[in-house]
C-alpha positions in Angstrom: 23.3 -15.9 -3.8 22.5 -14.2 -0.6 24.5 -16.6 1.5 27.4 -16.5 -1.0 27.6 -12.8 -0.8 27.4 -12.7 2.9 30.1 -15.4 3.2 32.3 -13.3 0.8 31.9 -10.3 3.1 32.7 -12.3 6.2 35.7 -14.1 4.6 37.1 -10.9 3.5 36.6 -9.1 6.7 34.1 -6.7 5.2 31.2 -5.2 7.1 28.0 -7.2 6.7 26.2 -3.9 6.2 27.6 -3.9 2.7 25.0 -6.5 1.7 21.9 -5.0 0.2 18.9 -7.4 -0.1 16.9 -5.3 -2.6 19.8 -4.8 -4.9 20.8 -8.5 -4.7 17.3 -9.8 -5.4 16.7 -7.3 -8.2 20.0 -7.9 -10.0 19.5 -11.7 -9.8 16.1 -11.3 -11.5 17.5 -8.9 -14.1 20.3 -11.3 -14.9 17.9 -14.2 -15.3 15.6 -12.1 -17.5 18.6 -11.2 -19.8 19.8 -14.8 -19.8 16.4 -16.0 -21.0 16.4 -13.3 -23.7 19.9 -14.4 -24.8 19.5 -18.2 -24.8 21.4 -18.4 -28.1 24.5 -16.9 -26.6 27.4 -19.3 -26.6 29.7 -17.3 -24.2 29.5 -14.4 -21.7 30.8 -11.8 -24.2 28.1 -12.9 -26.7 25.5 -12.7 -23.9 26.5 -9.1 -23.1 26.5 -8.2 -26.8 22.9 -9.1 -27.2 21.8 -6.4 -24.7 24.2 -4.1 -23.0 21.7 -2.8 -20.5 23.0 -5.3 -17.9 26.3 -3.4 -17.9 24.5 -0.2 -16.8 25.1 0.3 -13.0 22.1 2.6 -12.9 19.8 0.0 -14.4 17.8 -0.4 -11.2 17.1 3.3 -11.1 14.7 2.6 -14.0 12.7 0.4 -11.5 13.3 2.2 -8.2 13.4 5.8 -7.1 16.8 6.5 -5.7 15.4 7.5 -2.3 13.6 4.1 -2.2 16.6 2.0 -3.3 18.9 3.6 -0.8 16.5 4.0 2.2 17.4 2.6 5.5 15.2 -0.5 5.2 16.2 -1.7 1.7 19.5 -3.2 2.6 17.7 -5.4 5.2 14.7 -6.7 3.4 13.5 -6.8 -0.2 11.5 -3.8 -1.3 9.3 -3.9 -4.4 10.1 -1.6 -7.3 8.3 1.7 -7.1 8.7 2.9 -10.7 8.2 -0.2 -12.8 8.4 -3.9 -12.1 11.4 -5.9 -13.1 10.4 -8.1 -16.0 10.0 -11.8 -15.2 11.4 -14.6 -17.2 
C-alpha cells in the first residue's frame, strides 16, 4: 500500500510529503478489521452497511490525539496510537 500510494503521488506530480505513514498503516489495519467483521458481505455497499464507522474521516481520532496524529514525525514513520489501540483482526 505504501509503495502504491507513493507511486500515485509521483505519477500525478504531487508532493511526496502528502504521504502519511501513520495514517496509511492505521487505515489499512482498520479496513482489515472491518473486513473480518463483515465476512458475509457480498459487495462493497453491503460491507459498508454492516458498520458505517469506516466512512467516518475522524475515526483515527478515537485512537490518536490530534496533536500526535499531525505531529511532524508521524508522516515519516509509524507512531503507535496514544488513546486506544486499533483492534486487530
